[in-house]
N, C-alpha and C positions, 0 to 999 in steps of 0.2 A: 504494500500500500504506500509506504513512504517512498519506495523506489519509483513507483508510478508518478507520484507527485513531483519528485525531483526531475524525472525525465520530461514531464509536461512543462515544467518551469524552464528547463533548458531549451526545449523546442520553441517555446514562446520567445525566448531571448534571441535565439538564432534564426527564427523563422523568416525574417526579412532579408537575411544575408544571401549572397550568391553561393552556389555550391562550392566554388573554389575557396571562398572565404571560410565556409563551414569546415572544409577539409583542413585548411591551414589552422584554424582555431582548435580543432580536435587534436591535431598533432601537437600543437603548442601546449594544450592542456595535459596530454599524456607526458610530454617532456617535463613540464613543471612538476607534476605529481611524482613522476619517477625520480627526478633529482632531489625532491624533498624527502622521499622515502629513503633514498641512498645516503642522504646526509644525516639520518637519524643515528644516534650513537650505538644503539643496540644491534645494528646491522653491519657494523664495522669491527674489524679486529682491534685488539688492544693497542698495537703499535702503529695504527693507521695515521698517516700525516696528511691525508687528503683534505683539501678545502672544498667549499661548496662549488667552486668553479670546476674542480676536478670531477665532482659528481655530475654537474651539469653537462660537461663535455662527454663524459662516459654515457650518460643517458641519451644525449642527442646522437651519439655514435651508434648506440644499440638500437634505437628506434629507426634510424636511417640505415641500419644494417651495414655499416662500414667496418666495425670491429676495432676501432681505435680506442685507446684509453691512455690517460696520462700516468696512471698508477696500475700496477698489476692487479687484476681483479681477484686472483686467488689469495693474495696476501693483504689486500685492502678490505675485503668483505668476508664476513663469516657465511655460514650456510644460508641464513635468511637474506643477506645481501646478494648472494649468488643466485638465489631463487628469484629475487626481484629482477636481477640482470637477465636471467633466462626468460622471464615473462616479457620484459621489454624487447628482447630480441624476437620473441615469438610474435608480439604485437606488430613490430616493424616488418617482419618477414611475411606474415599473412596479410597485413594491412589492417589499419584501424577500422576502415569501413566494413571489412569482412566481419570483424568482431561485433560491431554495432548492428549490422544486418542480421547476423545469426542470433544475437540476443533478442532482437525484435521477433524473429521467426519463432524461436523457442518459447518466448513469452506469449505466443499466440496473439500478438498485437499487430495491427495493420500499420504498414508504413505509410506515412503521408506522402503526397505527391512530391513535395519538396525533398523529403528524406530519400525517396526512391531515386529522384533525379541526382542527388548528391552521390549516392552509392554508384549509380550508373556512370556518372562522370569520373569517379575515382578509378573505375575499372575500364573506362572507355568502352562500355558495353551499350549497344544500341537497342536491343530488344527489351521490352518491358514485361511481356507476359511470363517469361521463364526466369526472371531475376532471382526468385526464391530458390529454384532448383540449381541455378548457376552458383549462388553463394554457398549453398549446402554442399555442392560437389567440390568446391575449392577447399572448404573446411575439412571435409571427410578425407579427401585425397591427401591433403597435407598431413593429417594425423595418421593416416594409414602408412605413408612413407616414413614418418617419424618412428613408428612402431616396427616396421618391417626392416628397414635398413640396418639399425643397430643389431638386429638378431642374426644378420648374415655373417 
């Protein structure tokens, strides 16, 4: 219930923006939240000398899937920090719009025309009737490969 109210409030705030601006703001939001989470003391190792800008750079690099960091991830972050890093890489790799679309689909909510347009633009996908199946196939294929490749 609280989640639905939060989503509606965000949709109202972002409703008048173009799809490109909505994509930009969603990535900026993920980067801000990720850098704040990585800067928390309980996700860092005891000897970590990383500053907020190191966490910000690492987060941007992980969401944009470049893999650069100013500090070694293994010695800077503990298990929780490394899990946050893996989640940020996954969000960047699959694409934030895929996650948003799948959460809408799984929540049995209908996408507004504006949200559908934003997701289609992020994928450069022209067809509207099978967007749900397209997003689901991206998500399932990615997780199938993530499960199958390490087992080989």
